[in-house]
NURO-566882 format. One record per atom (N, C-alpha, C): residue in three letters; y, z, x. Coordinates in steps of 0.05 Angstrom, whole numbers, plus 5000, padded with zeros to 4 digits. Layout:
N
alaYZX...
This chain:
192
met614120647582met616720547591met618720777590thr620220817611thr622121037612thr624820957600his626221147591his628821097580his630720997601pro632420787595pro634220667615pro636220867627ala636921077612ala638821277622ala637721427646ile635121437649ile633921587671ile634521437697glu633821187698glu634321027722glu637321007728ala638920967706ala641820947710ala643021197722gly642121437713gly643221687723gly642421727752ile639921667759ile639021707787ile640421507805arg640721267797arg642121067814arg645021137817ala646321237796ala649221317799ala649421547819his647521737818his647521957837his647221847866met645321667870met644821557896met647221397907arg648621247889arg651021097898arg653121287907ala653521507893ala655621697901ala655021817928phe652521887933phe651822007959phe651821807981glu651121557975glu651121347995glu654021278003ala655921347987ala658821297994ala659921498014leu658421708020leu659321908038leu659721798066gly661721888080gly662221798107gly663022038125pro663821978150pro664522188169pro666622388159ser668622298145ser670722488135ser669522688115asp667522598100asp666222778081asp664522988096phe663122898116phe661523088132phe663423288147glu665723188156glu667623368169glu668723578150ala669223498125ala670223688105ala668123908100ile665523828098ile663424028094ile663424218118asp663624108142asp663624268166asp666024468166arg668324378158arg670724548157arg670324778137val669224718114val668624928094val666625128106ala664525028118ala662525208129ala663725388151arg665525278167arg666825428188arg668625658176val670125588155val671725798141val669926018131trp667725948119trp665826148108trp664726318130tyr663526198151tyr662226368171tyr664126518188glu666526418192glu668526578206glu669326828190ala669726798164ala670327028147ala668027228147leu665627128142leu663327308141leu662827448167arg663127298189arg662727418216arg664827648220gly667227618209gly669327818212gly669128048192gly666928058176gly666628278157gly667928228130asn668827978125asn670127918100asn668127798080lys669027728057lys667227628036lys668227358025val666427228011val666926977997val667027037967leu669226957954leu669726997926leu669826717913leu668026667894leu667826397882leu668426407852phe669526187842phe670326187814phe670625897804gly670225857778gly670525597765gly669725627736asn669925417721asn669425427692asn666925257685gly665425327665gly663225177656gly661125137677gly660324887683gly658424837704gly659324937731ser661924937736ser663025037761ser662725347763ala662825477739ala662225767739ala659325817748ala657525647737ala654725667745ala654425617775asp655825417785asp655625357814asp656725597830ser658825727821ser659925967834ser657726177836gln656426227814gln654326437814gln652026357832his651226107830his649026007846his649526037876leu651925957885leu652525967914leu652926257923ala654026427906ala654226717913ala651426827917ala649626757899ala646926857901ala645526757927glu646126517936glu644926417961glu645826587985leu648326687984leu649326848006leu648427138004val648427247981val647627527977val644627557981gly643127377969gly640227377972gly639427257998arg638627007996arg638226848020arg638126558012phe638726388031phe638426098026phe635626008036ala635326008062ala632725918073ala631526118094lys633226298103lys632326488124lys632226768114glu630326918125glu630227198120glu632327328138arg634327448126arg636627558141arg638027768124lys640027898135lys641528098120lys643127968098ala643728118078ala645428018055ala648227968065leu649427758054leu652227688061leu653927748036pro656427848040pro658127918017pro659427678004ala658627637979ala659727417963ala659727517934ile661827447920ile662227527892ile663027277875ala661627237853ala662527037834ala664327177814leu666827087812leu668727217794leu668327127765thr666126997759thr665526887733thr663527057717val662527277728val660327417716val661027667700asn663427777704asn664128027690asn665627957664thr664127947642thr665327857617thr667428057607ser667128307613ser669228507606ser671828447620asn671628397646asn674028317661asn675328067650ile673627857646ile674627597637ile676027627610thr674627757591thr675827767564thr678227957562ala678128167578ala680528347578ala682928217590ile682528077612ile684827937625ile685827717607ala683927557596ala684727337578ala686327447554asn685427677543asn686727787520asn689427917527asp689528067548asp691928217555asp694028047570tyr693127847584tyr694927667599tyr694627387589ser692927227601ser692226967590ser689726867604tyr688426667593tyr686026557605tyr686726447633asp689126347636asp689926247663asp689926457684asp689826707677asp689926927697asp687227047703ile685026957691ile682527097693ile681427107722phe681926907738phe681026917766phe683127027784ala685626967780ala687827067797ala687927367796arg687627487773arg687727777770arg685327907784gln682927797781gln680627897795gln680927867825leu682027647834leu682427597862leu684427797874glu686427867858glu688328067867glu686928337871ala685028397853ala683628657855ala681428657877gln680028437880gln677728427898gln678228307926gly680328137927gly680727987952gly682428147972arg681828097998arg683328218020arg684027988040pro686128028056pro686627818076pro684127768094gly683627518098gly681227448113gly678827368096asp678827448071asp676827358052asp677227068047val675226938033val675426658026val675326637995ala677226507983ala677226437955ala676326157952val674226107937val673125847933val673425767904gly675325597898gly675825497871gly674325237867ile672725227846ile671124987840ile672124867814ser673024617815ser674124487791ser673524187794thr672024067776thr671423787778thr673923607777ser675823687761ser678323537760ser680323617782gly680023867791gly681923977810gly684424077796asn684424077769asn686824147754asn686424387735ser684224527737ser683824757719ser685924967724pro687625027704pro689925207709pro689125477720asn686825597712asn686025857722asn685125837751val683925617759val683125577786val685525527804val687325367795val689825307810val691325567815lys691625727793lys693225977795lys691826177815ala689226187814ala687826367833ala688126277862leu687926027867leu688325927894leu691125987904glu693125947886glu695926017893glu696126317900arg694926487883arg695026777888arg693626847914gly691326727919gly689926777944gly691426697968arg692626467967arg694126367990arg696426547996gly697826647975gly700126827979gly699327107989ala696727167987ala695727437995ala694227438022gly694427208036gly693027198062gly690027148060ile689127058037ile686326988033ile686026698039arg683926628053arg683526348060arg682626198034thr683425958030thr682925818005thr681425558010val679425517993val677725277993val677525177965ala677824907961ala677524787935ala675224587936phe673424597916phe671424387912phe672524237888thr673023977891thr674223807870thr672823537868gly673823377849gly673023097848gly674522937868lys674222677867lys675322497887lys678422517890lys679822557868lys682722567870lys683922827879gly682423047877gly683323307887gly685023457868gly686523327851gly688123457830gly690223647842lys691023847826lys693124037834lys692024237855cys689424267857cys688224447877cys688624347905ala688624087909ala688623967936ala690924057953pro693424047943pro695624137961pro695824437965ile694324587950ile694424887952ile692424987972ala690024877971ala687724977987ala688024908016glu687125088033glu687025048062glu685024818068val682724818055val680724618059val679824518031val679624248029val678824128003val676323968008leu674324027991leu671823877991leu671823697967arg672323437971arg672623247949arg670023097945ala668923107921ala666522957915ala667222657915pro665322487922pro665922207924pro665722057897ser666822177876ser666522067849ser668622187831asp669122037809asp670822137787asp669222227763glu666522197764glu664822257742glu663822547744thr664322707723thr663622987724thr660823047733pro658722917722pro656022977731pro655622927761arg656722707772arg656422647800arg657922847817ile660322937807ile661923137822ile660323397823gln659123487801gln657623737801gln655123717819glu653823487819glu651523447836glu652323467866tyr654623357872tyr655623367900tyr656323657907his657723797889his658524067895his656224247902ile654024237887ile651824417892ile650324317917thr650124067922thr648823967946thr650424047971ala653024007970ala654724077993ala654624387996gly654624537974gly654424827976gly651924917989his649724787983his647224847997his647324788027val648524568034val648824498062val650524708076ile652724788063ile654524998074ile652925258079cys651325338059cys649725578062cys647825558085ala646625318089ala644725278111ala646225308138val648625188140val650125218165val650925508170val651825648149val652525928152val650226088163glu647826048152glu645526188162glu644826118191glu645025858197glu644325778225glu646325898245val648825908238val650826008257val650726308259leu650426448237leu650526738237leu647826868245phe645626728240phe642926828245phe641226628260pro642126548284pro640726328298pro637826388304ser637026638308ser634326688316ser632526788293ser633526788269ser631926878246ser629926668238
């Protein structure tokens, strides 16, 4: 006999994904378009978030730099979550709220894409980085939960998970991220 939490977790995941509709698919399409337009123009994708969202940032950057499903040239993507010296120096010298904004200031250029991932949409360091990016001519994308939080009015495009539960939000973010990477590859490398 399996533990009841197993079936409950899988069914909750399925309910969240079954709730998706045309507006959710359109949001994924808009994010994919922002990414492939930037990459086609020689720009890069800069991703950031905290905890599980930091891991998602690294995961999606790796899909672009390495490959998702096609053998193709590497695409420029950076997870702003991986340089512990940057993160700890900025947190120590400025504040933890500045760890992504300061790196975005150093690494980002107009036409790049800043992707802030926050399950609540309210992470102060993600909000601040999206504000900094928007003010610098960097395109802004937020991956959030259903409510969107403080990130929603800042970001050019918002990808809202169809849930308020952190595990379901994280599952949606990585699934949507994979779909976005697939679209990017299909558009930029149609014959690969």
